[in-house]
N, C-alpha and C positions, 0 to 999 in steps of 0.2 A: 503495500501498500505503499502511495505517494505520500514520501510526509507533508503531516497537517501544522497547517498557521494558526488555524481557528481558536476561538474559546475551546473549554474545555468541555463545556457540557453543549456547548451549541449542537455538536452536533447527534447528541441524545434525543429519542423521543420526548415531547414532552409529559406523551399518558404514560411513557415505561417511567422518566423521572418521578410522577404523582402516584404510580404505582410504589418506588419503591420506598417516596417516603413514606406514604403508607403504612409499608411492609416496618421501615423503623419505627414507625411512632405507638403500634401498637404491638413491639417488642418487648421484652421487660429485658435488665440486664443478665449477663449471662450466669447461674449459679455457681458458686464455688463446689468445685467438687463432685458436681451432677454428673457425671462419669460412670461412677461410684455406685450411684445411689439410682442408678437407670438397670433394667434388666436389657441387654441384646439378644440376638438369638445367638445361640454358636455357630463354630464355622462353617458345621453339619450342617445346621437346618438354615445357614444364609444360602448356602451349595444347593440345598435340595429347592429353596424357591426361586434361587434363580434359572435351575434347572428347567420348569417349568416357562420360559419365558420362551416365548419363538424368535427366530435368530433377523438379527436386521437386514439379512438378503433376504430372507423369508417377507417381512414388509415391506420392502422397498419398492417389492414387485405389484403391490398391493393399491388400491385410491385412498386417500387420506382419510382416517379414521376416527370417529369424535371420541372417542376414547384407546387410549393405551393400557396393555396391561403394566402391571408392578408387580415387584418382590417384597414395595413395600406401599403395601392398602393404605398407609395411613401416612401425612408429612410429619405428625409428633415425633415419630420414630426416627427422622433425621434432625428433626428440631432438636430432637434430646442430643446427638451426635455434635451436631455443631455448637449448641452453647458448651456442651464439654468440650470440643475443641477451641473455643474461643478462652474457657475457661485457663488450658493448658496454657495456650498463645501468652495470655497475660502471668502466670506465673511458672511458667518453665525456662528455659532456657535464655528465652526472651528477656526476661526478666530482671538477671543482676545487671546494674549499669558497665560492669567491668565487663560483661559480653560485648558490650559495644562500641567499636571503634569510631570515634571524634564525636561523642554523647549518645545516650541513650532516647529515644523518640518519647513524648510527652503521654503522659499518661490518659490524660482527657479527649488526647487526639489519637493518633495510633493505635493506643492500644482499645481505645473506647468500642464496642462494634456496633452500637447506636448510633454513631455517626459517621458520614462518609463525604469524599470527597467532590462524588457525584451529586452529592445535596446541597438545597440552602439551609443554612448560613454553612459553606464548605468547610474542610478543614484539606491541608497538605493532600498532597498526593505525594505516598515516601515510598517507593520501589526500594530495596532494598536486596542485596548480595549476602551471602552466609559462608563461613567456613567449617567446613567437616574433617578435621586431622582425626585420622584412626589410628591404630598400630601398624608394625608391619604382620605381613600373615591373616587380618582381615581380610573379609568378603564382600564386595561390595553391590547388589545386584540391580541393574537398570535395566527402563520399558521407555519405550515410546511412547505416540500417541494412543489414547485408549478410541476417542473420539464415540463415546458409547457404547462400545461393544466391550459388554459385560462376560458375556461369554468366554474371551480372549481373557481376560483379567482373572478369572475364576478358572482357567487351562492354567495359567502362572501359577496360582494360590496352592493349583492343585499340584503339581510338578513340586513347588519347593516343599509341599507337606512329605511329598515320599520322599523327597532326598533328604529330609528331615531338619532343612536351612530353615521350615516354621513347623508348630506346633499350634495349628489352629491358625490365629490370626499373629500369633506372640512367635518374635522370632525366637530358634532355644538356644544361642547361644550370644552371647555379650559383645562379641567381635563382627557380629553380621548385622548387615546395613543394606537399607533400599533407596533409590533415588528413584524419583519418577520424571517427567523430561515435559509435562504440559501436555494440553489440550484433551481434555478429561471429557468432558462433553461436548456434543453441539455434532450436528450430520450423524447422529446417531439416535436409537432411543430409549439406551438404557445410562442417559449420562448420570441420573440421580443414583442406579445403583452404583452407577463407580466413583463419583465423587463419596459416597456409603462407603463404599469395600473401603477408598482410601482413607477416611476418617477414622474406621475401625481400626486399621493396622498402625494407624499415626497414634490413638489414644493407648493403644495396648504396647506401642512401642518410642515413648515421647522422644527417646532423642535418638532412634534408630534410623527412622520413616521421616526421609523430607519428600517435600512436592515440590517441583519449579513451577514458575508460571508459567504459562505459552501465551502465546497471542489471543488467544480463543477464552483465557482468564480473566474478561473483560466486558464489564457491562455494556458497552458498544457494541459486541460481538453477539451475543447470545440472543437477544433477540432476530436476528439478521440468520444465524446461523441452525434455530432449530430446538436451543433447548429450551427456554422459554414455553414456546408452544408445547412439547415434550410433558415440563409441566402443567401446565395448564389444563392440558390432556388426564394429566394421573393425578393432580388434587382438584383443580378447579380452585376455590377461592383458598383453601388450604395453605395454598402455596404461601412462600412468605422469599419473594425474591431479591430482598435487600436485605437478607444472612448470608445469600451465597454471593451474594457480589462483599461484604464486605468479608466472605471468606479469603477473596481471591486473595483479598492485601495482604494477609499473614505467612503470602507461597514467596521466597522467595523468585527474584528474576534470574539467578546465577547462586548456584555452589559448586564452590573450590572444595573438592574432595582430594586429598591429599594423605603423606605417610611420611615424616620424614620434611624433609624440606623440596619434596617434589610432589605436583599438585594436577587436577585437570578442571579444566572448564566447565562443569557440568549445567548445560542450558537449555533451553526449548528451539529458539532462534540460532542467531549467531554473535559475530562479532560486536562490541560498544566501546570503540577503543576511547570515547569520554569520562567512562569511570576505566581505572586501574587500581587492580585490588593489593596492591605491596602492602602495603597495613593494614592490612586485615590478614594478609598471609603472613606477618610477621606476629601477631599476634598470640601473646600467649594462652591462653584459652583456646580448647579442642574445638569447640563450636560457640565460634563467633560473627559478630553480625556490623554490618554497615553501613548506613544508607549511601545511595547513590549520591544524593543532594542536587550539586549544578554537575550535567556532564557537558564538559568539556571537549568537544570531539574536535572544534575549530582550533583550541590548542596545540592538539595531539598533530594535529596536519601540518599548524607552522611548525612545532616540536621536531616532529618526525616526518621530511620534508621525504623520502623514501617509501613512505605509503601512494602520496598525490603522482609520486613519478612511477609507481608499480601499477598506474591506474590503466585503463582506457582512455587512451587517446581522447577521440571523440568526446569524452565523457568528464575529460578534467575539468574545465570552467564551469558546469554546473555540478559536480565533485564541491569543489572547491568553496564555490558561493552558499551549497545548501548544507556542507557540514559545517555546523557551527556550534558555537557553544550557547548553552541555554536550560533551563528548570523547569521538570517534569509538571506538569499540568494533569497528566495522564496519559494511556499506555500511547495512545498515537496524538495525543497536544502535548506540546508545538510543534516536537517529531516522534515517530514511532521509538518505540526504547527497541536498540539491537540488540538486548541478549534474548526476547523476545518475538521479532518480525523478522533479523537479517539472516539470510540463506552463503551459501560457499558454492564457486563454482566445480563444476566436476572434473576436469582436465587441466593437467601442469599446466602446460600453454595458453591456457585466460588468464584475461589482465586480472592484477594484483588489486586491486578494487574497482566495483562497476557499480550498475544500478539497472533493477526492472522494474519497468511501470507493473505496479499489484503487489510486488512483492517487499521490496526496500534495493538497500546495502545489500551487494556480492562482494565476499574477499576470498581471492585465490591464492595458490599457496605461498607468496612473496609476501603481500597484505596480510594475511594471518601470522605468517614467521613473525614480523617488527611488531604487531600490539603483543606478540605472545611474549617476547623479549620482554617491549615495555613495560608487559605486567610483574615483573618479578619484583621481591621482595628485598631485603638485604639479603639474605640466604636462598630463600624459597622461588620456586621457577614453576612458572607454570608451561608443562609436559604437550599438552595438545588440547581437546578436546570432544567429549560426548555430547547429542545432541538429538534431535528428533526433524518435523520440522516441515520437510522440505519432500514434499509429497505431491502424488496428482492423481486425478480417479481415470486417468488415460496414463494410455502406454508412452513413456519418453523416455530419454537414455538415464537418469535418475530414476528410475523406477526399475527399469531393465536390471540396473547394477544392484537397487537394494533387492532383487527377486535373483540374482546371480550369485550375488555374495552372503543366500540364505536370511534374508532380512536384516543384514551388518553392512555398511559400505563405507570403506577407506576412501576419501578420494586424493586426487592427485597418484592416483595409482600408474609405480612406474611404467607399465607395460600397453597403460592402456591411453591410450590418445582420443582425439576428432575422429577420425578415418573408422573408428570402430565405435562410431556415438550411435548407433544402433543395431550394433551387432546381438547377436541370437542368445541366449544363459549358455550354450556350448561352447560358442569363441567366446566368449567372454573370463569363461572358466580355463580353457585350453591356450587361445593364442595369445589372451589378454594379462591370462596367470594372476584374475582377479583371486582374493580367498574369498572359500567359502567351507572351509573348514570347522572344526569345531573348537580348534586353540587359533590363534592368534599374537601375532606378535605386536608389541605399541612401539612407536617407532615418535622421538622426539618430532614436536609439532606438528601432526598427524591428527585428522578431522575425524570425526567417526559419526555415521547417522545409523541411527535404527528407524527401521520400518512401522509402520502405523499395523495396525492390529486387523485380522480377514475380515474380519465379521461386520464389511465399513462399504461405503457403494468405492471405498477404494481397491479393497479386494475385488469387490464386483467388477471393477473396472478392468484389471488389473489379473483376472484370473488366480490367486491365490489363498491358498488356506490354511497357511502356517504360519501360528503367531511365533516372535522371539522377544528370546529376552538374552542380556548379555549378566558375567560374571567377574567381575574384576579384584584378582587379588592381589593385596599387594607387599610387596618387599622391603627390605633394608633401603636400598637403593633402587632407580627409577627400570634398570637394566633387569631386574628379578621380579618386573609386574608381570604379571600375565594378563591373560582376556578370551573368557571363555564363550562362545556361541552357544545358546541353549534355545535350538527349536520344539515346540511341541503341535501337536494335533489339537484341532477344534473341532472335536465331535461332532456339534449340531451342524457344521457345516459339511460332513461326509456325504450327506444323501441330497447338497445342493447339486445339477446338473453342469458337467463339464462350460464352461467361458462364464457361469452366471459367478 
């Protein structure tokens, strides 16, 4: 999406603002300890309830229905989990001032779930970054976009329960972590089930499960791409959209996952050179936070002229005048947030920096290297990027590589080229030597894109039925880190005809 220059609340429909305002007005403050006083279904019960739901692909072939099936018949069940989550955010690792680099946000603004940047009187929009430093030998599980696909989510949790990583919703060992990479709702019919499942994992593992904020975790997106309509059909007037909108504000736009002095940037979209995490990475606390504050992309271009020099020559003037310093007012105002929106080139020969209408800024190999090097702390280094986001419902070079790579693609592969842009899976794996095995070598400066869940219009458009998650094992030094790719069958899709 082209960077916006308008007032943050103008693009949001007035009807939505009124609805959100009424939702907040009816909301009582989150009750401390509410999670422990609420009875939730255990994992087996939740799994059984979700198994009764038809697939998204089956519903895609039907005319619009007035009401949707749900595993959560009452919004009260969601409400309880949301309020427990707000309680956790207010009293967990976000609470100590010492865990915030540059100062803790105000309690009556950032931490107040009954106020919002998108309402009058507004509070500041305060996107933030997080550091998660884990011991060597830890395992961190990553998953890309769900887009309302609860069946793939349950398949993932089944897999992790079978291997002993999970015991129900609870991680079985203290050195196990989960990081989700954004876009949990929209474009699918079970966004509320996905969000509820994420909350159950977070509440069961407060300092081991983290959700990055994707470009669809935005009150400007959910009315346009289906989540609001989904919840209206499921709950009618019970639905409280304001609580969902505020939930998103507690998701970091980027999580730097590391061990020792080595880190990987984990986010939904791409690079954001206007925020450099050096001070955050140097923080003593293993879990630390920092508000993005003023985003200084224009200053970065001045201090690092190599970034603009690596850009598409035809776009340099546009990039120089468009990338500038600004204060975020909303996820897309006055500029799009790069961590949530930006993309990466596919081939190493492409420019180091470009722009794609409707998507945002696109970083190539050289440009990404410049930003990663500038992101270092006094000792810490950012070694690469784990992300999602760059998907299409139509077959294109990126989707071909995600499928050939069995759900995980490393950009700028050494044996790949524009000449093979539309090559078949067989050619990509043989002639281009695209990685598709279980174990993947981690290379300094690499960018990895995780595929979107298959029970979606993306899966339908690209004819794949497998889901993917990755397991990163950290070591004493970056050379010892390992990445394991897990593919899983999504049983409800097995009966779907080929091509759908």
